[in-house]
N, C-alpha and C positions, 0 to 999 in steps of 0.2 A: 541580422536585426537582434538587438538585445535591450532589455530593460530590467530593472530590479525593483523589488518591493520589500519593505521591511516593517515588521511589527514587533514591539518589545513590551514586556511586562516584568516587573520585579517584585519580589516579596521578601520577607524576613528569613533569616537563617533559622533552620529547624533543629531541635534536639535530636540526637541519635536515638532511634527507637527500633526494637526488633521488627523485621520486615516479613514475618511469616504468619501472623495471625490477623484475620480480618477485623476491622474496627466495627463495633456494634453499630447498627443503624438499619435503615430500611431503604429499599430500592424505590426510586420515584414511581409514582402511580401513573401509568400511561393514561388512565381514564381522566386524570385531572390536567392533562396536557392542553395547552392552548390550541384551539382549532387551527388547522392549516389554512392560510389565506393566500389568495393570488397576489402577485407583486410584479411591479415593473422592474426591468433591468436598469439599475442605477447604483450609485455609490452613496454611502452615508446611511444614517439611520432613518428608517421609515416611521410613519406615525404608529404602526402596529408592532414595532420592534420591542421585544421584551427588555426590560431594564436589567443591567448586569451590575449587581451591587459590588462595590469594592474596586471599581476601575479607577477611582480617584481617592486619595487619602481623605478620610472623613474629618481629620483634624489637620490644619496646616502644619507642615514640618514632620509629620509622621510618615513612616515607610509604608507604602502600599503592599497589600497582600497578593500572593498568587492564589487565584481561585481556579477551581476545576469543576466541571459538570459532565454528566454522561447521559446519553439518550439513545434510543433504538427505535427504528420503524421498519416493519416488514413490508416488502413490496412484491411478494409473489402474486402474479396475476392469475386469472381464471384459466383453467386448462381448456384446450391445448394452447401452447405458445412456443415459439422457436427458441432453441437452445444454441448457445455460442460455444465454440471451442474446437470443432473439427471440420475439415473441408468435406462438404456433401453437395451433390448436385441439386437435391431438393432440401427444403427446410427439415432439420432434425427437430421434430416436435416433441415436447414433453407430454407424456400421457399419465404421469403421476408425480406427486411431490413427496420426495423422501423426507425432506426437512425444509423449513422456510428459508427464503432469501431475505436479507435485511441490510439496512444501512445503520452503522453504529457510529455515533459521534462522541468525541471527547473535546470539550471546549475549555480553553485556558485563557485567563484574563489577568492582567496586572495593571500597569500604569496606562496602557493604551487600549484600543479596541480588542475584542476577543479574537483568538486564533482557533480555528476548527480543524482538528484531525478527524477525518471521516474514513472509516473502513467499510467498503461496500462489496457485497457478494456479486461481482461481475468478472468477466474475463479480462477486459482492459478498460482504461479511461482514455477516450480520444479527445481531441481538441474541442469538438463541438459540445460534448457532454460536460467537460470542465467549464466551458463558458456558460452553459445553461445552469449549472450548479451555482456558479458565482453570481449569476443574475438573480437566482432565487434567494441567496443569502445576503446580498448587498442591502436590501431594505431592513434586514435585522441588525445592521451595523457590523456584519462579519465580512471583512474584505480579505482576510488572510486565510487561505484554505489549503490543506494538505489532503487531497482526495486520492485514496489508495485502494485499488482493486485487489481483492483476495486472489484473483486469477483462477477461481473454480471454473472448470470446463463443463459444468452442468447448470449454468445460470441462464438468465433471460438474455436473449439476443434481440436483434431487430432495431438497435438504436444507433448503428453506424451507417452512414450513407455510402453509396458507391456500388457499382455493379460487382466488382470483385469482392467487396466486403460481404455480400450476401452469401457467398460460398461458405464462409466460416462463422458468420455472425447471424445469419437468418435474414429474411426479407425486412427491409427497412420500413418502419412505421414511425412517423414524427411524434405521435402521441406516446410512444414507448419512452423516448428520451425525456419527455416532460414528466411522465409517471415516475421515472427514476429520480429525476431532479427534485420532484415534490417529496419523495420519501426522504431524501437527504435533508431538505428543508425542515421536515417534521422532526427528524432525529436531532437536528441542531436546535430547534425550538425547545425540545424537551431538555436538552443539555443546558441551555441557557436558564431554564427554570429550576435547574438542579445545582446551581453554583454554590460552592462551599469552600472556605479557606483550606489550603493545603498545609497540613502540619508537618509532613515529612515526605521526603522523596528517597526512594531506594532504586538501585539498578544492579543487575547481575546477569550472569549467564551460566549455563551448564551444558554439557554434551549429552546428546542422545545417540550413542555410537551406532552407525549403520542406518540411520534414519533417511539419509539421502544417498544417491549414487550418481556419479558423473556419467551422463549418457553421451557425452561428446567425445571423451577420450578414455580408453581403457586405462585404468590406474590413475586417472586424473583426480584432482582434489574434490572432495565432497564439501559440504558445509553442514555439519551436524550440530551446530551451536543453536541453542534455544535461548533467546535473550528476553529479559523482562525489565519493565519500568513500572514501579508501584508508586501510586500517589495516594497517600493516606490523608484523609480529610477530617476536619473537626466534627462533621456530622455526615451521616450516610456511609455507605459501603466504600471500601477502597477501590480505586480504578486501577486496572492492570492492563498495560500494553504489553503484548507478547509477540515475538517474531519467530517464524519458521520458514526455512528456505525450501525450494523445490516446487515442481508443478503439482497442484492438487488435481489429480486425474483418476482417483480411485473409483468414484462412482461412474464417471463417463466411460471408463474402460470396461466396466463390468455390467453396467445397466444404462445403456446409452440414451434411453428415453425418460430417465428420472431426473427431475429438477432437484438440485442439492447444493448446499454451501460447501460440501465435501469436508476435508480435514479441518479447514479453518472453522467451520460451523460446529462440528462435533467437539473440537477442543474448547471453543468458546463456551458451549453448553456445559461441558464438564467443569471448567473453571468457575462458571457462574454458580454451580452447585456447591463449590467450596467457599463461597461467600465473597467473590469478587465481581466487579463490573468490568467484563473483559472487552478488549478491542484488539483484533488481529492486525499485525503489520506484515505485509508480504515481503519476504526476503528475496535474495537473488534467485531467479528462475532459469536464466540462460544456462544450458548445459547440465541442469539438475532435474532428476525425478525423485519423488518420494519413493523409497524402496518398496518393491513388491516381494512378498514372501515367495520362496522357490516352489512351495507346494500350492496347488490350487486350493482356493478357499472362497467363501462367500463375501459379498460386499460388507456385510455387517461384521463378520469375524475379522476381516482385514482392517476395517475402520476402527474396531475396538482395540486391536493390537496397536495401531499407530497412535490412537488417542491416549491410551494408557502410557505409552512410552514418552510421548511429548509432554503430557501433563506431569508425569513423574519428574522429568527433567526441569520443567518450569518450577515445580515445588522445590527441587534441589537448588535451583538458581535463587529462589526467594529465601531459602534458609541461610544462604551465605551472601545475601545482597549487601551492597555497600551503601551507606547513607550519603546523601548529597545535600549541600546547602540549598534551602528553598529560596533561590534568588530571583529567577526570571523565567519567562517563556519568550522565545524570540524566533520569529519566522522570517526567512529571507528567500527570495527567488530571483533567478536570472533567466529571462526568456530567450531561447535560442531558436534560430530558424535553420532547419535541416533541409538541404537540397537533395532531391531524389537523384540517386546515381545508380549505375550498373553495379550489382552486388559484387563483392570481391571473389575472385576465383583462386583456387588453391594451388594450381600447378601440380607437381609431383609426377609419378609414373603416367604414361600416356593414357591408360584407361581411366585413371582417377582424374586426370586433368580434363579429359573429355566429359566425364560425368559432372564435374564441377562446372564446366562452361555451360552445359545444357541446363542444369538446375538453376544456375544463376540467371540464364536468359528467361526461364519460366518465371522465376521470382521477380525479375524486373518487369516483365509484361504484366504480371498479376498486380504488382504494386501500383501501377499507373491507374488502376480502376478501383482502388480500395476506398479512397475518400474523396471528398469534393475538392480538396486542395490540389490533387493531381501530382504536381511536380515538387511539392514541398510539405513540410510539417512544421508547425510552430508549437513549441512546448517548453516549459520551464524546468530547470534543475531547482529543486526545493530543499531547503534545510530548515529543520525545526529543532532549536536548542531548548532543552528542559533541564535546568540545573547544569550539571557537568556531563550531560548525555546529549547526543545529537541523532535525530532521525534524518537520514539523507534520502530524498525521494528522487528516483530516476525515471524519466518518461520513456521506458523501454523494458523489454525482457533483458534485464541486466545480467551479464554473465558472471559466473561464480568466481573465476580468476580475477576479473576486474573488481568485484566486490571485496574479495579477501585482501587484495592489494590496497584498495582504498581504505578499508577498515584499519589496516596497519599504518597507513600514512596519517590518518586522522589521529590515531593514538600518539604517533611519534611527533607530528608537527603541531598538533593542537592540544594534546593531552586529554582527549575526550573519549569516553565510551561511546560507541556508535552502533547504529542499526542501519544498514544500507538496504534500501527497499527498491523493488521493481514496481512497474505499473502505477506511477504517480503523476497525476496532472497532465497526462498526454501520452502519446505512443509514437515512437520512432523505430519500431522494429526490434530486432535482436541486436545486442551490443556486446562485443567481446574485445579483448585487447587487439590492437592492430596486428601484432605478431602472430595471433592465434588463428588467422584465416588461412595460413599456408599449410599445405599437406604435411601430416606427420603419420608415421606408421601406427601410432596409437589411436588414430581417429576411428570412430564408429561411423561407418559410411552413412547410414540413414539419417542420423541426427546431425552429424557434422555438415553434410551437404545441405540439409534442410535449413539449419540455422544460418549458414553462410548465405543462402539464397534469400533469407528474410532480413539480411542486413541491407535494407533498402536505401540507406543514406550513407553508405560507404563504410570503410573500415576504422574510422577514427572517432565514431560517436562515443564509445565508452571512454576513451582517453580524454576527449574534449569535456564530457560531462564530469569526469572525475576532477579535472583541473578546475572547473567552475565551482564544484562543491567545496574544494579546499579553499578557494578564494573567498567564497561566501562565508565559510566558517571562520576564517581568519578575520574578516571584516566584522563578523558578528560578535567577536570576543569583546567583552566590556573593557574599555580603556581606562576607566577610573573607578575607584572604590565606591560602593554604595553608601548613601548617607541617609 
C-alpha cells in the first residue's frame, strides 16, 4: 500500500550573507502563546487556527516569501513515570529529572499551507503517535508533518501499545500519547505565531572526529559529520537545524532512573546560549553509538565533553556554511506497508549461525506483540527540501552504511546537500543494507545479532526506503523557473 503527499512553498532568492553571527532579535515569549485548545481529527483549517501571514502574495504577480517560525513546549510529567529505551521486566521509573523533555517545532510556509518539522525528545515515533499528532495539527491548517524523535533512551515511555512494547517502552497509558501530541500542538502553535520572512539560508557540515563508533562491525564506518541548516529571518533570532548521528545513551547508561533529553538536549541548550533557536535532527542510529571515553567518568563530565565537541563542530560548520537561494520549502512522503517477517539470519560458522537463528527467533516472537498492528507496520518515507538541502526522514533505526550510501547518491543524482535521519513518522525496526545481514569476521556479536533480530520486516527495508527517497527527491525538483 502506498500513497504520497506533497506540500510546496517558494520565496525570493536571498543575498549571500555571513552565516556565523546571530541576527539581533528576541525569542518569542511563551507567556503570550495562544492557549492550547482541544480539536477533532480532520483536515483543513479549523476556526481556532492561527493565521499564517505571507502564505499568499499580498500583491497579484509578486513572488511569495518563505516564512519560518520556531516554538518549544516541555512535556516532562510529574514523577515517577516510565522511561523508554531498555528491556526490563518491570517499568524503569524515573525518580528524578536531569533536564526537561520537550517538543521543538520549526514551521515553514510559502505558497501553500505550512510544513512542520518537529523534533521531540522521545525514543521512537510509532504509527499511532504520528496519527495522533496529525490529528492535533490538522485544525491548525498543518497537514505536512516531519515528526522526528531524538532517540534519547531516558525519555517518557508508556505511549506504545502491545504486550511486547511494555518491556522496552513501559506500561501503556492512552493519556500519555495524548499528552505528547498536545505538547507538539502547543509547540507548533507557538511557531505559527512566530512566523517571519527568511532573508538567507545557509547549509554546512564539519567533522567531530571520534564522536561516534561503529558498534556493529570492528573497523566499520562511523559518521562523525555534524550538519547544520541556518535560517536567517528579517526579525527574531536565527533558526538552526543541526544533526548528530549515533545513539544518545549517555544518561541511561550511567544514571538509569534519570529523565533526560541526553546529548540532543544539552547541545540544543548550548546552541541556544549562542543566540540560535535550535532544533535537533536525529541522524543514522543503526550500528552507531556516541563514543564513550575509555576512562570512567561522571555523567556530567562525559556530557560536557560531548557537548563541547559537537558544538565546536557546529560552529565550524557555520563558519564555512554555503549560502543557498531562498526558493522554497517542499515536503513529500510515500506511505509504505511493511509486512512482518522472520528476521534475517547470518549464516557463518556453526556456532555463529546457531546464535543468529536463536536470536532471530526471539526477535520474531517479540515483534508479534509490540504493536496493535501485529503482522504489519504502515509508515512513510518523508523528504523535506529547504532550498538546495534535503532532510530525509526514515521510519526506522536507519543503519549508518545505508545512510552514508544514500547521502552520496543524493549528492550525485540530485545535486543536493542532505541530512538522512532515523526515527521519523513511524517505526519499522532496524534497517541495514541487505548484504550486511550476512556474517563477517568483523561483526561485534552482541550488537550484530541484536540489530539483525530487530529487523522485523526483512532485509530489504533500508534499500526499499532509500529508493523511495531518491524517487521523491527527483519528483520534488522544480521543473520550471520561478516567476
